[in-house]
C-alpha positions as CSV (number, residue, x, y, z in Angstrom):
1,Y,62.5,53.3,-81.4
2,M,59.5,55.4,-80.0
3,R,60.5,54.9,-76.5
4,E,64.2,55.7,-77.2
5,N,63.2,58.9,-78.8
6,N,60.5,60.0,-76.3
7,I,57.7,59.6,-78.9
8,L,54.3,58.7,-77.4
9,P,51.8,56.9,-79.6
10,V,48.2,57.9,-79.6
11,A,45.5,55.2,-80.0
12,Y,43.4,56.1,-83.0
13,S,40.3,53.9,-83.7
14,S,40.7,52.3,-80.3
15,L,37.3,50.6,-80.8
16,A,38.0,48.9,-84.0
17,P,38.1,45.4,-82.4
18,M,34.3,45.8,-81.6
19,S,32.0,43.9,-84.1
20,T,29.9,47.0,-84.3
21,W,32.7,49.5,-85.1
22,R,31.9,51.7,-87.9
23,T,29.0,49.7,-89.1
24,G,27.5,51.5,-92.1
25,Q,30.4,53.8,-92.3
26,G,33.4,53.7,-94.6
27,S,36.4,51.6,-93.3
28,A,38.7,49.0,-94.6
29,K,37.2,46.4,-92.1
30,T,35.9,43.5,-94.0
31,E,32.8,41.6,-93.1
32,A,35.0,38.6,-92.1
33,Q,36.7,40.8,-89.6
34,R,33.4,42.2,-88.3
35,E,32.3,38.6,-87.8
36,N,35.5,37.2,-86.3
37,E,33.8,35.3,-83.6
38,E,36.9,34.3,-81.9
39,N,37.9,37.8,-81.2
40,N,34.4,39.0,-80.5
41,G,34.0,36.1,-78.0
42,I,37.2,37.0,-76.3
43,L,36.3,40.7,-76.0
44,A,32.7,40.0,-74.8
45,G,34.0,37.5,-72.3
46,I,36.5,39.8,-70.8
47,A,34.0,42.7,-70.6
48,A,31.6,40.4,-68.8
49,K,34.3,40.0,-66.1
50,Y,34.2,43.7,-65.3
51,A,30.5,44.0,-64.2
52,D,29.3,47.3,-65.4
53,K,31.9,47.9,-68.0
54,S,31.2,47.9,-71.7
55,E,33.4,46.4,-74.4
56,A,34.4,49.9,-75.5
57,Q,35.5,50.8,-71.9
58,V,37.6,47.6,-71.7
59,L,39.3,48.5,-74.9
60,L,40.0,51.9,-74.0
61,R,41.2,50.9,-70.5
62,W,43.6,48.3,-72.1
63,A,45.3,51.0,-74.1
64,V,45.5,53.4,-71.2
65,Q,46.8,50.7,-68.9
66,Q,49.7,50.3,-71.4
67,G,50.4,54.0,-71.2
68,V,48.9,54.9,-74.6
69,P,46.6,58.0,-74.7
70,V,43.3,57.3,-76.3
71,L,41.0,59.7,-78.3
72,P,37.6,58.2,-78.3
73,K,34.9,60.0,-80.2
74,S,31.1,60.1,-79.7
75,T,28.3,62.5,-80.1
76,K,26.3,60.8,-77.5
77,P,26.5,62.1,-73.9
78,A,26.2,58.7,-72.3
79,R,29.0,57.2,-74.4
80,I,31.2,60.3,-73.7
81,E,30.6,59.8,-69.9
82,A,31.4,56.1,-70.3
83,N,34.5,56.7,-72.3
84,M,35.8,58.9,-69.5
85,D,35.1,56.3,-66.8
86,L,38.4,54.4,-67.4
87,F,40.0,54.7,-64.0
88,S,37.5,53.0,-61.8
89,F,38.8,49.6,-62.7
90,E,41.9,47.7,-63.7
91,I,42.2,44.9,-66.2
92,A,44.0,41.8,-64.9
93,Q,47.2,40.8,-66.6
94,E,45.8,37.5,-68.1
95,D,43.0,39.7,-69.7
96,M,45.5,42.3,-70.9
97,D,47.5,39.4,-72.6
98,A,44.3,38.1,-74.2
99,L,43.4,41.4,-75.6
100,S,46.9,42.0,-76.9
101,A,46.8,38.6,-78.6
102,M,43.8,39.9,-80.7
103,N,46.2,42.1,-82.7
104,Q,45.9,41.5,-86.4
105,D,48.3,44.4,-87.5
106,L,45.6,45.8,-89.8
107,A,44.9,49.4,-90.9
108,L,41.1,49.8,-90.7
109,A,40.2,53.4,-90.2
110,W,40.2,54.5,-93.8
111,P,38.2,52.9,-96.6
112,N,41.3,52.2,-98.7
113,G,43.2,50.6,-95.7
114,D,46.6,52.0,-94.6
115,P,46.8,55.6,-95.5
116,M,50.6,55.4,-95.6
117,A,50.3,53.0,-98.6
118,T,48.1,55.3,-100.6
119,P,49.9,56.6,-103.7
């Protein structure tokens, strides 16, 4: 539907798969989701393949490589710089597929879950 109507999605909360995402902040991410060792292991393993790239950079690159704009946020200059360094590497297709398989179709950004389901 979106492609047919020239609607471009934007990745919000692109870093949610990281185990440390929004630690200590409000979100609908459960402790079980934070501790999902299978997904955490997949992400860490893939990031390790790309020498000097962080898990955050891999997740952001995964979205950009699919043509989805990302809006990463940080107040730390080093992270802002790292978030912009997404075009110095490309993720192999097998790793793209593994990252895509981590999808759990969850709304995590808001403490009450999916904002569209809020009365």
